[in-house]
N, CA, C, O and the ligand as a Tripos MOL2 file, in Angstrom:
@<TRIPOS>MOLECULE
protein
  261   259    66     0     0
PROTEIN
NO_CHARGES

@<TRIPOS>ATOM
      1 N          99.8910   87.8640  112.4810 N.3       1 MET1
      2 CA         99.8750   89.2430  111.9900 C.3       1 MET1
      3 C         100.9610   89.4350  110.9480 C.2       1 MET1
      4 O         102.1090   89.0300  111.1320 O.2       1 MET1
      5 N         100.5690   90.0600  109.8550 N.am      2 LYS2
      6 CA        101.5410   90.3380  108.7960 C.3       2 LYS2
      7 C         101.8610   91.8230  108.7640 C.2       2 LYS2
      8 O         101.1050   92.6490  109.2760 O.2       2 LYS2
      9 N         102.9770   92.1440  108.1630 N.am      3 GLN3
     10 CA        103.4870   93.4940  108.2170 C.3       3 GLN3
     11 C         104.1030   93.8620  106.8660 C.2       3 GLN3
     12 O         104.6500   93.0160  106.1590 O.2       3 GLN3
     13 N         103.9970   95.1400  106.5340 N.am      4 PHE4
     14 CA        104.6200   95.6350  105.3100 C.3       4 PHE4
     15 C         105.2030   97.0110  105.5750 C.2       4 PHE4
     16 O         104.5380   97.8950  106.1140 O.2       4 PHE4
     17 N         106.4580   97.1740  105.1840 N.am      5 GLU5
     18 CA        107.0950   98.4850  105.2970 C.3       5 GLU5
     19 C         107.2540   99.0700  103.9100 C.2       5 GLU5
     20 O         107.8800   98.4680  103.0370 O.2       5 GLU5
     21 N         106.6800  100.2570  103.7100 N.am      6 CYS6
     22 CA        106.7710  100.8920  102.3920 C.3       6 CYS6
     23 C         108.2230  101.1740  102.0170 C.2       6 CYS6
     24 O         108.5730  101.1890  100.8370 O.2       6 CYS6
     25 N         109.0700  101.4000  103.0300 N.am      7 GLY7
     26 CA        110.4700  101.7060  102.7630 C.3       7 GLY7
     27 C         111.1920  100.5980  102.0130 C.2       7 GLY7
     28 O         112.2180  100.8470  101.3790 O.2       7 GLY7
     29 N         110.6620   99.3640  102.0780 N.am      8 SER8
     30 CA        111.2730   98.2590  101.3400 C.3       8 SER8
     31 C         110.9620   98.3620   99.8480 C.2       8 SER8
     32 O         111.5930   97.7060   99.0190 O.2       8 SER8
     33 N         109.9730   99.2030   99.5250 N.am      9 LEU9
     34 CA        109.5710   99.3780   98.1290 C.3       9 LEU9
     35 C         109.9340  100.7770   97.6320 C.2       9 LEU9
     36 O         110.4010  100.9510   96.5060 O.2       9 LEU9
     37 N         109.7100  101.7700   98.4980 N.am     10 VAL10
     38 CA        110.0350  103.1590   98.1830 C.3      10 VAL10
     39 C         111.0760  103.6310   99.2000 C.2      10 VAL10
     40 O         110.7220  103.9830  100.3250 O.2      10 VAL10
     41 N         112.3440  103.6390   98.8180 N.am     11 PRO11
     42 CA        113.4170  104.0010   99.7540 C.3      11 PRO11
     43 C         113.1500  105.3410  100.4290 C.2      11 PRO11
     44 O         112.8270  106.3280   99.7680 O.2      11 PRO11
     45 N         113.2890  105.3620  101.7550 N.am     12 GLY12
     46 CA        113.1190  106.6000  102.5060 C.3      12 GLY12
     47 C         111.7450  106.7700  103.1210 C.2      12 GLY12
     48 O         111.5700  107.5910  104.0210 O.2      12 GLY12
     49 N         110.7660  106.0080  102.6510 N.am     13 CYS13
     50 CA        109.4160  106.1220  103.2020 C.3      13 CYS13
     51 C         109.3300  105.3190  104.4890 C.2      13 CYS13
     52 O         109.7790  104.1740  104.5430 O.2      13 CYS13
     53 N         108.7520  105.9190  105.5300 N.am     14 THR14
     54 CA        108.6840  105.2460  106.8310 C.3      14 THR14
     55 C         107.3010  104.6590  107.1100 C.2      14 THR14
     56 O         107.0710  104.1050  108.1850 O.2      14 THR14
     57 N         106.3840  104.7760  106.1560 N.am     15 TRP15
     58 CA        105.0290  104.2530  106.3580 C.3      15 TRP15
     59 C         105.0590  102.7260  106.4450 C.2      15 TRP15
     60 O         105.8000  102.0570  105.7250 O.2      15 TRP15
     61 N         104.2420  102.2050  107.3330 N.am     16 HIS16
     62 CA        104.1440  100.7440  107.4320 C.3      16 HIS16
     63 C         102.7500  100.3850  107.9020 C.2      16 HIS16
     64 O         102.0210  101.2360  108.4120 O.2      16 HIS16
     65 N         102.3790   99.1330  107.7310 N.am     17 THR17
     66 CA        101.0540   98.7060  108.1490 C.3      17 THR17
     67 C         101.0970   97.2610  108.6010 C.2      17 THR17
     68 O         101.9980   96.5070  108.2340 O.2      17 THR17
     69 N         100.1110   96.8830  109.4040 N.am     18 GLU18
     70 CA         99.9820   95.5080  109.8740 C.3      18 GLU18
     71 C          98.5470   95.0580  109.6740 C.2      18 GLU18
     72 O          97.6160   95.8480  109.8280 O.2      18 GLU18
     73 N          98.3690   93.8060  109.3360 N.am     19 ALA19
     74 CA         97.0230   93.2570  109.2310 C.3      19 ALA19
     75 C          97.1150   91.7340  109.3170 C.2      19 ALA19
     76 O          98.1800   91.1500  109.1170 O.2      19 ALA19
     77 N          95.9850   91.1080  109.6160 N.am     20 GLU20
     78 CA         95.9710   89.6500  109.7040 C.3      20 GLU20
     79 C          96.0650   89.0220  108.3200 C.2      20 GLU20
     80 O          96.6650   87.9620  108.1420 O.2      20 GLU20
     81 N          95.4580   89.7000  107.3390 N.am     21 GLU21
     82 CA         95.3740   89.1220  106.0020 C.3      21 GLU21
     83 C          96.3260   89.8170  105.0390 C.2      21 GLU21
     84 O          96.4340   91.0430  105.0250 O.2      21 GLU21
     85 N          97.0090   89.0180  104.2410 N.am     22 GLY22
     86 CA         97.8880   89.5900  103.2320 C.3      22 GLY22
     87 C          97.1330   90.4790  102.2640 C.2      22 GLY22
     88 O          97.6560   91.4950  101.8060 O.2      22 GLY22
     89 N          95.8910   90.0930  101.9500 N.am     23 ALA23
     90 CA         95.0900   90.8800  101.0130 C.3      23 ALA23
     91 C          94.7900   92.2710  101.5710 C.2      23 ALA23
     92 O          94.7400   93.2540  100.8320 O.2      23 ALA23
     93 N          94.5930   92.3340  102.8890 N.am     24 GLU24
     94 CA         94.3330   93.6290  103.5330 C.3      24 GLU24
     95 C          95.5910   94.5040  103.4830 C.2      24 GLU24
     96 O          95.5070   95.7140  103.2730 O.2      24 GLU24
     97 N          96.7390   93.8870  103.6750 N.am     25 ILE25
     98 CA         98.0160   94.6200  103.5700 C.3      25 ILE25
     99 C          98.1360   95.2180  102.1680 C.2      25 ILE25
    100 O          98.4610   96.3950  102.0110 O.2      25 ILE25
    101 N          97.8710   94.3970  101.1580 N.am     26 VAL26
    102 CA         97.9930   94.8650   99.7730 C.3      26 VAL26
    103 C          97.0210   96.0090   99.5170 C.2      26 VAL26
    104 O          97.3660   96.9870   98.8550 O.2      26 VAL26
    105 N          95.8030   95.8830  100.0460 N.am     27 ARG27
    106 CA         94.7970   96.9270   99.8450 C.3      27 ARG27
    107 C          95.2600   98.2480  100.4680 C.2      27 ARG27
    108 O          95.1820   99.3020   99.8370 O.2      27 ARG27
    109 N          95.7380   98.1770  101.7000 N.am     28 ARG28
    110 CA         96.1910   99.3870  102.3830 C.3      28 ARG28
    111 C          97.4170   99.9760  101.7120 C.2      28 ARG28
    112 O          97.5380  101.1930  101.5730 O.2      28 ARG28
    113 N          98.3360   99.0920  101.2900 N.am     29 ALA29
    114 CA         99.5670   99.5620  100.6610 C.3      29 ALA29
    115 C          99.2560  100.2420   99.3320 C.2      29 ALA29
    116 O          99.8460  101.2700   98.9990 O.2      29 ALA29
    117 N          98.3280   99.6630   98.5770 N.am     30 ALA30
    118 CA         97.9460  100.2510   97.3000 C.3      30 ALA30
    119 C          97.3390  101.6310   97.5160 C.2      30 ALA30
    120 O          97.6020  102.5630   96.7550 O.2      30 ALA30
    121 N          96.5150  101.7550   98.5710 N.am     31 GLU31
    122 CA         95.9070  103.0410   98.8780 C.3      31 GLU31
    123 C          96.9820  104.0530   99.2740 C.2      31 GLU31
    124 O          96.9350  105.2180   98.8800 O.2      31 GLU31
    125 N          97.9490  103.5840  100.0610 N.am     32 HIS32
    126 CA         99.0510  104.4660  100.4710 C.3      32 HIS32
    127 C          99.8610  104.9200   99.2570 C.2      32 HIS32
    128 O         100.2180  106.0930   99.1470 O.2      32 HIS32
    129 N         100.1460  103.9980   98.3600 N.am     33 LEU33
    130 CA        100.9370  104.3470   97.1690 C.3      33 LEU33
    131 C         100.2160  105.3830   96.3240 C.2      33 LEU33
    132 O         100.8390  106.2620   95.7280 O.2      33 LEU33
    133 N          98.8690  105.2660   96.2810 N.am     34 ARG34
    134 CA         98.0810  106.2490   95.5330 C.3      34 ARG34
    135 C          98.1540  107.6140   96.1860 C.2      34 ARG34
    136 O          98.4200  108.6160   95.5230 O.2      34 ARG34
    137 N          97.9140  107.6490   97.5110 N.am     35 THR35
    138 CA         97.7710  108.9350   98.1880 C.3      35 THR35
    139 C          99.1220  109.5870   98.4800 C.2      35 THR35
    140 O          99.2500  110.8080   98.3960 O.2      35 THR35
    141 N         100.1350  108.7790   98.8250 N.am     36 ALA36
    142 CA        101.4110  109.3390   99.2670 C.3      36 ALA36
    143 C         102.4380  109.4340   98.1460 C.2      36 ALA36
    144 O         103.3030  110.3090   98.1640 O.2      36 ALA36
    145 N         102.3440  108.5410   97.1800 N.am     37 HIS37
    146 CA        103.3820  108.4860   96.1530 C.3      37 HIS37
    147 C         102.8590  108.7630   94.7470 C.2      37 HIS37
    148 O         103.5950  108.6350   93.7690 O.2      37 HIS37
    149 N         101.5860  109.1420   94.6500 N.am     38 GLY38
    150 CA        101.0560  109.5680   93.3720 C.3      38 GLY38
    151 C         100.9210  108.4690   92.3320 C.2      38 GLY38
    152 O         100.8960  108.7350   91.1310 O.2      38 GLY38
    153 N         100.8320  107.2060   92.8160 N.am     39 GLU39
    154 CA        100.6110  106.1040   91.8820 C.3      39 GLU39
    155 C          99.1260  106.0260   91.5730 C.2      39 GLU39
    156 O          98.3740  105.3780   92.3020 O.2      39 GLU39
    157 N          98.7000  106.6740   90.5080 N.am     40 SER40
    158 CA         97.2710  106.7270   90.2130 C.3      40 SER40
    159 C          96.7450  105.3700   89.7780 C.2      40 SER40
    160 O          95.5820  105.0390   90.0100 O.2      40 SER40
    161 N          97.6020  104.5940   89.1520 N.am     41 VAL41
    162 CA         97.2130  103.2450   88.7450 C.3      41 VAL41
    163 C          98.1620  102.2490   89.3960 C.2      41 VAL41
    164 O          99.3800  102.3300   89.2340 O.2      41 VAL41
    165 N          97.5790  101.2990   90.1430 N.am     42 ILE42
    166 CA         98.3960  100.2550   90.7530 C.3      42 ILE42
    167 C          98.4960   99.1000   89.7600 C.2      42 ILE42
    168 O          97.5260   98.3800   89.5210 O.2      42 ILE42
    169 N          99.6770   98.9410   89.1920 N.am     43 ARG43
    170 CA         99.8610   97.8950   88.1870 C.3      43 ARG43
    171 C          99.9510   96.5250   88.8630 C.2      43 ARG43
    172 O         100.3420   96.4270   90.0260 O.2      43 ARG43
    173 N          99.5850   95.4610   88.1220 N.am     44 PRO44
    174 CA         99.6880   94.1060   88.6820 C.3      44 PRO44
    175 C         101.0870   93.8180   89.2240 C.2      44 PRO44
    176 O         101.2170   93.1730   90.2640 O.2      44 PRO44
    177 N         102.1140   94.2730   88.5560 N.am     45 GLY45
    178 CA        103.4770   94.0570   89.0190 C.3      45 GLY45
    179 C         103.7400   94.7120   90.3670 C.2      45 GLY45
    180 O         104.5380   94.2200   91.1650 O.2      45 GLY45
    181 N         103.0560   95.8290   90.6110 N.am     46 MET46
    182 CA        103.1920   96.5150   91.8840 C.3      46 MET46
    183 C         102.6230   95.6670   93.0130 C.2      46 MET46
    184 O         103.2070   95.5830   94.0930 O.2      46 MET46
    185 N         101.4760   95.0380   92.7550 N.am     47 VAL47
    186 CA        100.8690   94.1630   93.7510 C.3      47 VAL47
    187 C         101.8170   93.0080   94.0870 C.2      47 VAL47
    188 O         101.9750   92.6380   95.2510 O.2      47 VAL47
    189 N         102.4410   92.4490   93.0560 N.am     48 GLU48
    190 CA        103.3920   91.3630   93.2910 C.3      48 GLU48
    191 C         104.5620   91.8350   94.1350 C.2      48 GLU48
    192 O         105.0470   91.1070   95.0010 O.2      48 GLU48
    193 N         105.0140   93.0570   93.8800 N.am     49 GLN49
    194 CA        106.1310   93.6040   94.6620 C.3      49 GLN49
    195 C         105.7370   93.8060   96.1220 C.2      49 GLN49
    196 O         106.5320   93.5630   97.0300 O.2      49 GLN49
    197 N         104.5040   94.2510   96.3360 N.am     50 ILE50
    198 CA        104.0120   94.4080   97.7080 C.3      50 ILE50
    199 C         103.9440   93.0460   98.3830 C.2      50 ILE50
    200 O         104.4410   92.8750   99.4970 O.2      50 ILE50
    201 N         103.3270   92.0750   97.7100 N.am     51 LYS51
    202 CA        103.1750   90.7300   98.2800 C.3      51 LYS51
    203 C         104.5320   90.1350   98.6510 C.2      51 LYS51
    204 O         104.6810   89.4830   99.6840 O.2      51 LYS51
    205 N         105.5190   90.3740   97.7820 N.am     52 ALA52
    206 CA        106.8450   89.7950   98.0100 C.3      52 ALA52
    207 C         107.5070   90.3720   99.2560 C.2      52 ALA52
    208 O         108.4320   89.7730   99.8050 O.2      52 ALA52
    209 N         107.0270   91.5540   99.7090 N.am     53 ARG53
    210 CA        107.6570   92.2260  100.8420 C.3      53 ARG53
    211 C         106.8380   92.1150  102.1220 C.2      53 ARG53
    212 O         107.2620   92.5950  103.1730 O.2      53 ARG53
    213 N         105.6720   91.4860  102.0400 N.am     54 VAL54
    214 CA        104.8730   91.2570  103.2480 C.3      54 VAL54
    215 C         105.5370   90.1390  104.0490 C.2      54 VAL54
    216 O         105.9100   89.0980  103.5070 O.2      54 VAL54
    217 N         105.6730   90.3790  105.3420 N.am     55 HIS55
    218 CA        106.2800   89.3420  106.1790 C.3      55 HIS55
    219 C         105.5520   89.2690  107.5100 C.2      55 HIS55
    220 O         104.8030   90.1770  107.8720 O.2      55 HIS55
    221 N         105.7780   88.1820  108.2340 N.am     56 GLU56
    222 CA        105.1800   88.0360  109.5530 C.3      56 GLU56
    223 C         105.7950   89.0540  110.5020 C.2      56 GLU56
    224 O         107.0140   89.2200  110.5430 O.2      56 GLU56
    225 N         104.9390   89.7370  111.2720 N.am     57 ALA57
    226 CA        105.4280   90.6870  112.2540 C.3      57 ALA57
    227 C         106.1080   89.9200  113.3730 C.2      57 ALA57
    228 O         105.4610   89.1770  114.1110 O.2      57 ALA57
    229 N         107.4170   90.1010  113.4980 N.am     58 ALA58
    230 CA        108.2050   89.2830  114.4170 C.3      58 ALA58
    231 C         107.8540   89.5490  115.8750 C.2      58 ALA58
    232 O         107.8760   88.6350  116.6990 O.2      58 ALA58
    233 N         107.5310   90.8040  116.1950 N.am     59 GLU59
    234 CA        107.3740   91.1640  117.5940 C.3      59 GLU59
    235 C         105.9950   90.8810  118.1550 C.2      59 GLU59
    236 O         105.7970   90.9430  119.3690 O.2      59 GLU59
    237 N         105.0340   90.5690  117.2860 N.am     60 SER60
    238 CA        103.6870   90.3390  117.7790 C.3      60 SER60
    239 C         103.5520   88.9170  118.3190 C.2      60 SER60
    240 O         104.0030   87.9550  117.6970 O.2      60 SER60
    241 N         102.9250   88.8070  119.4830 N.am     61 ARG61
    242 CA        102.7070   87.4750  120.0530 C.3      61 ARG61
    243 C         101.4180   86.9010  119.5180 C.2      61 ARG61
    244 O         100.3480   87.4890  119.6740 O.2      61 ARG61
    245 N         101.5250   85.7640  118.8960 N.am     62 ARG62
    246 CA        100.3540   85.1470  118.2810 C.3      62 ARG62
    247 C          99.6230   84.3140  119.3450 C.2      62 ARG62
    248 O         100.2350   83.6000  120.1380 O.2      62 ARG62
    249 N          98.3260   84.4330  119.3260 N.am     63 GLN63
    250 CA         97.5360   83.6120  120.2330 C.3      63 GLN63
    251 C          96.9980   82.4150  119.4710 C.2      63 GLN63
    252 O          96.3560   82.5550  118.4300 O.2      63 GLN63
    253 N          97.2690   81.2540  120.0040 N.am     64 GLN64
    254 CA         96.7670   80.0430  119.3590 C.3      64 GLN64
    255 C          95.3130   79.8580  119.7520 C.2      64 GLN64
    256 O          94.9850   79.8250  120.9380 O.2      64 GLN64
    257 N          94.4610   79.7410  118.7830 N.am     65 ALA65
    258 CA         93.0220   79.6420  119.0600 C.3      65 ALA65
    259 C          92.6830   78.2530  119.6090 C.2      65 ALA65
    260 O          91.5210   77.9730  119.9040 O.2      65 ALA65
    261 ZN        105.3130  105.0650  101.1770 Zn       66 ZN66
@<TRIPOS>BOND
     1     1     2 1
     2     2     3 1
     3     3     4 2
     4     3     5 am
     5     5     6 1
     6     6     7 1
     7     7     8 2
     8     7     9 am
     9     9    10 1
    10    10    11 1
    11    11    12 2
    12    11    13 am
    13    13    14 1
    14    14    15 1
    15    15    16 2
    16    15    17 am
    17    17    18 1
    18    18    19 1
    19    19    20 2
    20    19    21 am
    21    21    22 1
    22    22    23 1
    23    23    24 2
    24    23    25 am
    25    25    26 1
    26    26    27 1
    27    27    28 2
    28    27    29 am
    29    29    30 1
    30    30    31 1
    31    31    32 2
    32    31    33 am
    33    33    34 1
    34    34    35 1
    35    35    36 2
    36    35    37 am
    37    37    38 1
    38    38    39 1
    39    39    40 2
    40    39    41 am
    41    41    42 1
    42    42    43 1
    43    43    44 2
    44    43    45 am
    45    45    46 1
    46    46    47 1
    47    47    48 2
    48    47    49 am
    49    49    50 1
    50    50    51 1
    51    51    52 2
    52    51    53 am
    53    53    54 1
    54    54    55 1
    55    55    56 2
    56    55    57 am
    57    57    58 1
    58    58    59 1
    59    59    60 2
    60    59    61 am
    61    61    62 1
    62    62    63 1
    63    63    64 2
    64    63    65 am
    65    65    66 1
    66    66    67 1
    67    67    68 2
    68    67    69 am
    69    69    70 1
    70    70    71 1
    71    71    72 2
    72    71    73 am
    73    73    74 1
    74    74    75 1
    75    75    76 2
    76    75    77 am
    77    77    78 1
    78    78    79 1
    79    79    80 2
    80    79    81 am
    81    81    82 1
    82    82    83 1
    83    83    84 2
    84    83    85 am
    85    85    86 1
    86    86    87 1
    87    87    88 2
    88    87    89 am
    89    89    90 1
    90    90    91 1
    91    91    92 2
    92    91    93 am
    93    93    94 1
    94    94    95 1
    95    95    96 2
    96    95    97 am
    97    97    98 1
    98    98    99 1
    99    99   100 2
   100    99   101 am
   101   101   102 1
   102   102   103 1
   103   103   104 2
   104   103   105 am
   105   105   106 1
   106   106   107 1
   107   107   108 2
   108   107   109 am
   109   109   110 1
   110   110   111 1
   111   111   112 2
   112   111   113 am
   113   113   114 1
   114   114   115 1
   115   115   116 2
   116   115   117 am
   117   117   118 1
   118   118   119 1
   119   119   120 2
   120   119   121 am
   121   121   122 1
   122   122   123 1
   123   123   124 2
   124   123   125 am
   125   125   126 1
   126   126   127 1
   127   127   128 2
   128   127   129 am
   129   129   130 1
   130   130   131 1
   131   131   132 2
   132   131   133 am
   133   133   134 1
   134   134   135 1
   135   135   136 2
   136   135   137 am
   137   137   138 1
   138   138   139 1
   139   139   140 2
   140   139   141 am
   141   141   142 1
   142   142   143 1
   143   143   144 2
   144   143   145 am
   145   145   146 1
   146   146   147 1
   147   147   148 2
   148   147   149 am
   149   149   150 1
   150   150   151 1
   151   151   152 2
   152   151   153 am
   153   153   154 1
   154   154   155 1
   155   155   156 2
   156   155   157 am
   157   157   158 1
   158   158   159 1
   159   159   160 2
   160   159   161 am
   161   161   162 1
   162   162   163 1
   163   163   164 2
   164   163   165 am
   165   165   166 1
   166   166   167 1
   167   167   168 2
   168   167   169 am
   169   169   170 1
   170   170   171 1
   171   171   172 2
   172   171   173 am
   173   173   174 1
   174   174   175 1
   175   175   176 2
   176   175   177 am
   177   177   178 1
   178   178   179 1
   179   179   180 2
   180   179   181 am
   181   181   182 1
   182   182   183 1
   183   183   184 2
   184   183   185 am
   185   185   186 1
   186   186   187 1
   187   187   188 2
   188   187   189 am
   189   189   190 1
   190   190   191 1
   191   191   192 2
   192   191   193 am
   193   193   194 1
   194   194   195 1
   195   195   196 2
   196   195   197 am
   197   197   198 1
   198   198   199 1
   199   199   200 2
   200   199   201 am
   201   201   202 1
   202   202   203 1
   203   203   204 2
   204   203   205 am
   205   205   206 1
   206   206   207 1
   207   207   208 2
   208   207   209 am
   209   209   210 1
   210   210   211 1
   211   211   212 2
   212   211   213 am
   213   213   214 1
   214   214   215 1
   215   215   216 2
   216   215   217 am
   217   217   218 1
   218   218   219 1
   219   219   220 2
   220   219   221 am
   221   221   222 1
   222   222   223 1
   223   223   224 2
   224   223   225 am
   225   225   226 1
   226   226   227 1
   227   227   228 2
   228   227   229 am
   229   229   230 1
   230   230   231 1
   231   231   232 2
   232   231   233 am
   233   233   234 1
   234   234   235 1
   235   235   236 2
   236   235   237 am
   237   237   238 1
   238   238   239 1
   239   239   240 2
   240   239   241 am
   241   241   242 1
   242   242   243 1
   243   243   244 2
   244   243   245 am
   245   245   246 1
   246   246   247 1
   247   247   248 2
   248   247   249 am
   249   249   250 1
   250   250   251 1
   251   251   252 2
   252   251   253 am
   253   253   254 1
   254   254   255 1
   255   255   256 2
   256   255   257 am
   257   257   258 1
   258   258   259 1
   259   259   260 2
@<TRIPOS>SUBSTRUCTURE
     1 MET1         2 RESIDUE 1 A MET
     2 LYS2         6 RESIDUE 1 A LYS
     3 GLN3        10 RESIDUE 1 A GLN
     4 PHE4        14 RESIDUE 1 A PHE
     5 GLU5        18 RESIDUE 1 A GLU
     6 CYS6        22 RESIDUE 1 A CYS
     7 GLY7        26 RESIDUE 1 A GLY
     8 SER8        30 RESIDUE 1 A SER
     9 LEU9        34 RESIDUE 1 A LEU
    10 VAL10       38 RESIDUE 1 A VAL
    11 PRO11       42 RESIDUE 1 A PRO
    12 GLY12       46 RESIDUE 1 A GLY
    13 CYS13       50 RESIDUE 1 A CYS
    14 THR14       54 RESIDUE 1 A THR
    15 TRP15       58 RESIDUE 1 A TRP
    16 HIS16       62 RESIDUE 1 A HIS
    17 THR17       66 RESIDUE 1 A THR
    18 GLU18       70 RESIDUE 1 A GLU
    19 ALA19       74 RESIDUE 1 A ALA
    20 GLU20       78 RESIDUE 1 A GLU
    21 GLU21       82 RESIDUE 1 A GLU
    22 GLY22       86 RESIDUE 1 A GLY
    23 ALA23       90 RESIDUE 1 A ALA
    24 GLU24       94 RESIDUE 1 A GLU
    25 ILE25       98 RESIDUE 1 A ILE
    26 VAL26      102 RESIDUE 1 A VAL
    27 ARG27      106 RESIDUE 1 A ARG
    28 ARG28      110 RESIDUE 1 A ARG
    29 ALA29      114 RESIDUE 1 A ALA
    30 ALA30      118 RESIDUE 1 A ALA
    31 GLU31      122 RESIDUE 1 A GLU
    32 HIS32      126 RESIDUE 1 A HIS
    33 LEU33      130 RESIDUE 1 A LEU
    34 ARG34      134 RESIDUE 1 A ARG
    35 THR35      138 RESIDUE 1 A THR
    36 ALA36      142 RESIDUE 1 A ALA
    37 HIS37      146 RESIDUE 1 A HIS
    38 GLY38      150 RESIDUE 1 A GLY
    39 GLU39      154 RESIDUE 1 A GLU
    40 SER40      158 RESIDUE 1 A SER
    41 VAL41      162 RESIDUE 1 A VAL
    42 ILE42      166 RESIDUE 1 A ILE
    43 ARG43      170 RESIDUE 1 A ARG
    44 PRO44      174 RESIDUE 1 A PRO
    45 GLY45      178 RESIDUE 1 A GLY
    46 MET46      182 RESIDUE 1 A MET
    47 VAL47      186 RESIDUE 1 A VAL
    48 GLU48      190 RESIDUE 1 A GLU
    49 GLN49      194 RESIDUE 1 A GLN
    50 ILE50      198 RESIDUE 1 A ILE
    51 LYS51      202 RESIDUE 1 A LYS
    52 ALA52      206 RESIDUE 1 A ALA
    53 ARG53      210 RESIDUE 1 A ARG
    54 VAL54      214 RESIDUE 1 A VAL
    55 HIS55      218 RESIDUE 1 A HIS
    56 GLU56      222 RESIDUE 1 A GLU
    57 ALA57      226 RESIDUE 1 A ALA
    58 ALA58      230 RESIDUE 1 A ALA
    59 GLU59      234 RESIDUE 1 A GLU
    60 SER60      238 RESIDUE 1 A SER
    61 ARG61      242 RESIDUE 1 A ARG
    62 ARG62      246 RESIDUE 1 A ARG
    63 GLN63      250 RESIDUE 1 A GLN
    64 GLN64      254 RESIDUE 1 A GLN
    65 ALA65      258 RESIDUE 1 A ALA
    66 ZN66       261 GROUP 0 **** ****
């Protein structure tokens, strides 16, 4: 499970999300930035910034398939 905290990109924001796929994190984060922070256009550099801040959720127990 991967995790992204918006506060690492927008200081003071407490929104965060978790997903199995990094691409899903980026999709949700981009949607959040549009709706919550008024970013009408998500620039390529913004996606890179989101990707750079996605990390493995430390507290989630991973099940080995
Ligand atoms: Zn935010």
